[in-house]
Every structure is written in C-alpha cells, then in structure tokens.
Residue frames as a rotation matrix with the C-alpha (Angstrom) as fourth column:
UNK 1
0.564 0.822 0.076 -0.01
0.823 -0.567 0.020 -0.02
0.059 0.051 -0.997 -0.07
UNK 2
-0.262 -0.640 0.722 1.15
0.657 -0.666 -0.353 3.51
0.707 0.382 0.595 -0.76
UNK 3
0.244 0.231 -0.942 1.60
0.831 -0.550 0.080 6.15
-0.499 -0.803 -0.326 1.81
UNK 4
0.984 0.090 -0.152 2.31
0.015 -0.901 -0.433 9.73
-0.176 0.424 -0.888 1.13
UNK 5
0.491 -0.858 0.151 5.72
0.408 0.072 -0.910 10.74
0.770 0.508 0.385 -0.39
UNK 6
0.704 -0.487 -0.516 8.65
0.439 -0.274 0.856 11.51
-0.558 -0.830 0.021 1.80
UNK 7
0.655 -0.559 -0.509 11.72
-0.662 -0.749 -0.030 13.54
-0.364 0.357 -0.860 0.91
UNK 8
-0.419 -0.853 0.309 13.76
-0.623 0.519 0.585 10.43
-0.660 0.053 -0.750 0.66
UNK 9
-0.782 0.196 0.591 11.12
0.424 0.863 0.275 8.47
-0.456 0.465 -0.758 -1.28
UNK 10
-0.527 0.549 -0.649 9.26
-0.603 -0.779 -0.170 10.71
-0.599 0.302 0.742 -3.56
UNK 11
0.050 0.652 0.756 6.34
0.410 0.677 -0.611 9.16
-0.911 0.341 -0.234 -5.53
UNK 12
-0.748 -0.208 -0.630 6.09
-0.486 -0.475 0.734 9.20
-0.452 0.855 0.254 -9.21
UNK 13
0.162 0.922 0.352 3.17
-0.079 0.368 -0.927 8.54
-0.984 0.123 0.132 -11.62
UNK 14
-0.893 -0.360 -0.270 3.04
-0.281 -0.022 0.959 7.22
-0.351 0.933 -0.082 -15.10
UNK 15
0.396 0.902 -0.174 0.20
-0.604 0.113 -0.789 6.92
-0.692 0.417 0.589 -17.71
UNK 16
-0.684 -0.710 0.167 1.03
-0.412 0.565 0.714 3.95
-0.602 0.420 -0.680 -19.73
UNK 17
0.524 0.769 -0.367 -0.34
-0.756 0.221 -0.616 2.56
-0.393 0.600 0.697 -22.97
UNK 18
-0.509 -0.711 0.485 0.52
-0.391 0.693 0.606 -0.98
-0.767 0.119 -0.630 -24.06
UNK 19
0.434 0.664 -0.609 -0.21
-0.863 0.112 -0.492 -2.34
-0.258 0.739 0.622 -27.43
UNK 20
-0.717 -0.545 -0.434 -0.01
-0.673 0.704 0.227 -5.76
0.182 0.454 -0.872 -29.08
UNK 21
0.051 0.734 -0.677 -1.77
0.031 0.676 0.736 -8.91
0.998 -0.059 0.012 -28.07
UNK 22
-0.890 -0.404 0.214 -2.55
-0.111 -0.262 -0.959 -7.57
0.443 -0.876 0.189 -24.69
UNK 23
-0.194 0.882 0.430 -6.30
-0.975 -0.124 -0.186 -8.22
-0.111 -0.456 0.883 -24.20
UNK 24
0.725 0.641 -0.253 -7.61
-0.650 0.758 0.058 -11.63
0.229 0.122 0.966 -23.36
UNK 25
0.194 -0.807 -0.558 -4.34
0.154 0.587 -0.795 -12.80
0.969 0.068 0.238 -22.07
UNK 26
0.609 0.211 -0.764 -4.78
0.743 0.186 0.643 -11.83
0.277 -0.960 -0.044 -18.31
UNK 27
-0.197 -0.827 0.526 -2.83
0.580 -0.531 -0.618 -8.66
0.791 0.183 0.584 -18.59
UNK 28
0.092 0.289 0.953 -4.88
-0.496 -0.816 0.295 -6.57
0.863 -0.500 0.068 -16.29
UNK 29
0.954 0.299 -0.009 -5.08
-0.160 0.536 0.829 -9.25
0.253 -0.789 0.560 -13.63
UNK 30
0.463 -0.858 -0.221 -1.47
0.844 0.503 -0.188 -10.13
0.272 -0.100 0.957 -13.84
UNK 31
-0.240 -0.545 0.803 -0.50
0.241 -0.835 -0.495 -6.36
0.940 0.075 0.332 -13.63
UNK 32
0.554 0.474 0.684 -2.55
-0.543 -0.417 0.729 -6.05
0.631 -0.775 0.027 -10.60
UNK 33
0.920 -0.263 -0.292 -0.68
0.379 0.788 0.485 -9.08
0.102 -0.557 0.824 -9.01
UNK 34
0.135 -0.983 0.128 2.61
0.889 0.062 -0.455 -7.67
0.439 0.175 0.881 -9.96
UNK 35
-0.107 -0.087 0.990 1.93
-0.017 -0.996 -0.089 -4.12
0.994 -0.026 0.105 -8.87
UNK 36
0.808 0.430 0.402 0.63
-0.406 -0.088 0.910 -5.11
0.427 -0.898 0.104 -5.56
UNK 37
0.765 -0.556 -0.324 3.69
0.640 0.709 0.295 -7.31
0.066 -0.433 0.899 -4.92
UNK 38
-0.193 -0.896 0.399 5.95
0.800 -0.380 -0.465 -4.36
0.568 0.230 0.790 -5.68
UNK 39
-0.226 0.136 -0.965 3.94
0.742 -0.618 -0.260 -1.73
-0.632 -0.774 0.039 -3.81
UNK 40
-0.997 0.005 0.078 2.64
0.056 -0.651 0.757 0.05
0.054 0.759 0.648 -6.99
UNK 41
-0.260 0.948 -0.185 -0.84
0.335 -0.091 -0.938 1.58
-0.906 -0.305 -0.294 -6.75
UNK 42
-0.735 0.094 -0.672 -3.14
-0.581 -0.599 0.551 2.55
-0.350 0.795 0.495 -9.71
UNK 43
0.368 0.844 0.391 -5.28
-0.323 0.511 -0.797 0.73
-0.872 0.166 0.460 -12.24
UNK 44
-0.883 -0.464 -0.075 -5.29
-0.199 0.224 0.954 -1.20
-0.426 0.857 -0.290 -15.52
UNK 45
0.049 0.996 0.073 -8.01
-0.185 0.081 -0.979 -1.16
-0.982 0.034 0.188 -18.09
UNK 46
-0.296 -0.055 0.954 -8.84
0.829 0.481 0.285 -2.46
-0.474 0.875 -0.097 -21.52
UNK 47
-0.384 0.189 -0.904 -9.40
-0.345 -0.937 -0.049 0.11
-0.856 0.293 0.425 -24.36
UNK 48
0.613 0.790 0.000 -11.59
-0.234 0.182 -0.955 -0.07
-0.755 0.585 0.297 -27.39
UNK 49
0.550 -0.518 -0.655 -8.60
-0.823 -0.203 -0.531 0.09
0.142 0.831 -0.538 -29.69
UNK 50
0.852 -0.140 -0.504 -7.26
0.063 0.984 -0.166 -3.29
0.520 0.110 0.847 -28.20
UNK 51
-0.332 -0.925 0.186 -4.57
-0.123 -0.153 -0.981 -1.67
0.935 -0.349 -0.063 -25.95
UNK 52
0.307 0.271 -0.912 -4.29
0.902 0.224 0.370 -1.64
0.305 -0.936 -0.176 -22.23
UNK 53
0.167 -0.155 0.974 -4.17
-0.138 -0.982 -0.133 1.64
0.976 -0.112 -0.185 -20.20
UNK 54
0.218 -0.136 -0.966 -2.46
0.898 0.416 0.144 1.73
0.382 -0.899 0.213 -17.01
UNK 55
0.460 -0.288 0.840 -2.00
-0.477 -0.878 -0.040 4.47
0.749 -0.382 -0.541 -14.36
UNK 56
0.507 -0.371 -0.778 0.77
0.719 0.679 0.145 3.43
0.475 -0.633 0.611 -11.90
UNK 57
0.441 -0.311 0.842 2.31
-0.500 -0.864 -0.058 5.28
0.746 -0.395 -0.537 -8.97
UNK 58
0.890 -0.231 -0.394 4.74
0.451 0.579 0.679 4.55
0.071 -0.782 0.619 -6.33
UNK 59
0.465 -0.850 -0.249 8.36
-0.183 -0.367 0.912 5.02
-0.866 -0.378 -0.326 -5.27
UNK 60
0.240 -0.446 -0.862 10.89
-0.934 -0.348 -0.080 5.58
-0.264 0.824 -0.500 -8.07
UNK 61
-0.664 -0.747 -0.029 12.43
-0.716 0.624 0.314 2.22
-0.217 0.229 -0.949 -8.15
UNK 62
-0.399 0.668 0.628 9.18
0.293 0.742 -0.603 0.03
-0.869 -0.056 -0.491 -7.78
UNK 63
0.577 0.724 -0.378 7.62
-0.211 -0.315 -0.925 1.96
-0.789 0.614 -0.029 -10.63
UNK 64
-0.070 -0.632 -0.772 10.68
-0.993 -0.033 0.117 1.34
-0.099 0.774 -0.625 -12.76
UNK 65
-0.839 -0.351 0.415 10.40
-0.357 0.932 0.066 -2.20
-0.410 -0.093 -0.907 -12.07
UNK 66
0.026 0.969 0.244 6.74
0.164 0.237 -0.958 -2.24
-0.986 0.065 -0.153 -12.89
UNK 67
0.581 0.249 -0.775 7.43
-0.614 -0.491 -0.618 -0.57
-0.535 0.834 -0.132 -16.14
UNK 68
-0.555 -0.777 -0.298 10.10
-0.826 0.474 0.303 -3.07
-0.094 0.415 -0.905 -17.06
UNK 69
-0.657 0.343 0.671 7.60
0.037 0.904 -0.425 -5.79
-0.753 -0.255 -0.607 -16.33
UNK 70
0.341 0.875 -0.344 5.11
-0.197 -0.291 -0.936 -4.09
-0.919 0.387 0.073 -18.78
UNK 71
-0.154 -0.575 -0.804 7.57
-0.951 -0.134 0.278 -4.44
-0.267 0.807 -0.526 -21.55
UNK 72
-0.939 -0.201 -0.281 6.96
-0.283 0.913 0.293 -8.28
0.197 0.354 -0.914 -21.47
UNK 73
-0.043 0.975 0.219 3.71
-0.963 -0.099 0.249 -8.71
0.265 -0.200 0.943 -19.63
UNK 74
0.332 0.280 0.901 2.19
-0.649 0.761 0.003 -12.07
-0.684 -0.586 0.435 -18.79
UNK 75
-0.395 -0.575 0.716 3.15
-0.004 0.781 0.625 -15.24
-0.919 0.244 -0.311 -20.48
UNK 76
-0.026 0.599 0.800 0.39
0.841 0.446 -0.307 -15.21
-0.541 0.665 -0.515 -23.03
UNK 77
0.720 0.284 -0.633 0.86
0.053 -0.933 -0.357 -11.49
-0.692 0.223 -0.687 -24.09
UNK 78
0.015 -0.732 0.681 2.86
0.999 -0.024 -0.047 -10.11
0.051 0.681 0.731 -27.02
UNK 79
0.548 0.152 -0.823 3.80
0.356 -0.932 0.065 -6.55
-0.757 -0.329 -0.565 -26.22
UNK 80
0.401 -0.341 0.850 4.52
0.866 -0.163 -0.473 -4.59
0.300 0.926 0.229 -29.36
UNK 81
-0.351 -0.504 0.789 4.99
0.275 -0.861 -0.428 -1.16
0.895 0.067 0.440 -27.61
UNK 82
0.172 0.260 -0.950 4.96
0.981 -0.131 0.142 0.60
-0.088 -0.957 -0.277 -24.31
UNK 83
-0.208 -0.271 0.940 4.32
0.316 -0.928 -0.198 4.31
0.926 0.256 0.278 -24.08
UNK 84
0.166 0.125 -0.978 4.86
0.980 0.092 0.178 5.75
0.113 -0.988 -0.107 -20.63
UNK 85
-0.116 -0.119 0.986 4.24
0.235 -0.968 -0.089 9.42
0.965 0.222 0.140 -19.92
UNK 86
-0.837 -0.087 -0.540 4.86
0.543 -0.019 -0.840 10.94
0.063 -0.996 0.063 -16.40
UNK 87
0.029 0.919 0.394 1.76
0.274 -0.386 0.881 12.33
0.961 0.083 -0.263 -14.85
UNK 88
-0.273 0.000 0.962 0.64
-0.749 -0.628 -0.213 13.90
0.604 -0.778 0.171 -11.57
UNK 89
-0.951 -0.084 -0.296 0.46
0.121 0.782 -0.612 11.69
0.283 -0.618 -0.734 -8.50
UNK 90
-0.355 0.922 0.153 -3.16
-0.266 -0.257 0.929 10.84
0.896 0.289 0.337 -7.82
UNK 91
-0.502 -0.054 0.863 -2.88
-0.862 -0.048 -0.505 9.32
0.068 -0.997 -0.022 -4.45
UNK 92
0.357 0.473 -0.806 -4.05
-0.468 0.837 0.284 5.82
0.808 0.276 0.520 -5.34
UNK 93
0.103 -0.353 0.930 -3.87
-0.977 0.139 0.161 3.50
-0.186 -0.925 -0.331 -2.30
UNK 94
-0.111 -0.299 0.948 -3.97
-0.172 0.945 0.278 0.22
-0.979 -0.132 -0.156 -4.15
UNK 95
-0.791 -0.258 -0.555 -3.74
-0.552 -0.090 0.829 -1.23
-0.264 0.962 -0.071 -7.58
UNK 96
-0.024 0.897 0.441 -7.02
-0.235 0.424 -0.875 -2.41
-0.972 -0.125 0.200 -9.32
UNK 97
-0.897 -0.074 0.436 -7.99
0.365 0.431 0.825 -4.23
-0.249 0.899 -0.360 -12.45
UNK 98
-0.437 0.802 -0.408 -10.86
-0.528 -0.596 -0.605 -2.03
-0.728 -0.050 0.683 -14.02
UNK 99
-0.673 0.316 0.668 -13.59
0.619 0.735 0.276 -3.89
-0.404 0.600 -0.691 -16.01
C-alpha cells in the first residue's frame, strides 16, 4: 500500500499505453498482482482500440520495475510497444484491474 511521499522516497506517476496482443491474455489481472507485490498503486483497463491503459504510481525504483515488467507482460501476451508518460500523483492506495 502506498503512503504519502517523503523527501527520501518521492512518488512518481506514469500513464502507460501498452499495445500488441494484450487483451484476453490476463494482462490486467497479472498487472494487478505484480503491482501489488511491488507496492505500486493505480489501475489497468482495456481500451476499445485493443490496448491496455495503466496508471501506476509509487516510489521511483518500484515504478521502474513495474514499467520493466510491462515491456513483457504475462506469459500469453505479446507486447509490441509501451508508451509511458509522466503524470501527476493521484494518491491511489492500491492497484485495481478495471472492467
């Protein structure tokens, strides 16, 4: 679970779009599991264009680890591209898969 940022551990936020074979392969649920194990908060949702959209926030190093995981995704996925844009911290308290 994410608490507020401290001077030594500032939080960062990314808006992430993942394209490829990423729907119907348990991407959202696996992202939720990975994010929670790392201490990343936010959500993952399917988009009508076949992509996955994720908002993820947490401490610098754990968000970087999560972004690295997004480049491969779960076993059944084929990730073609990951676009990650910094955003404003939203204060999420846990990670959810949105349906």
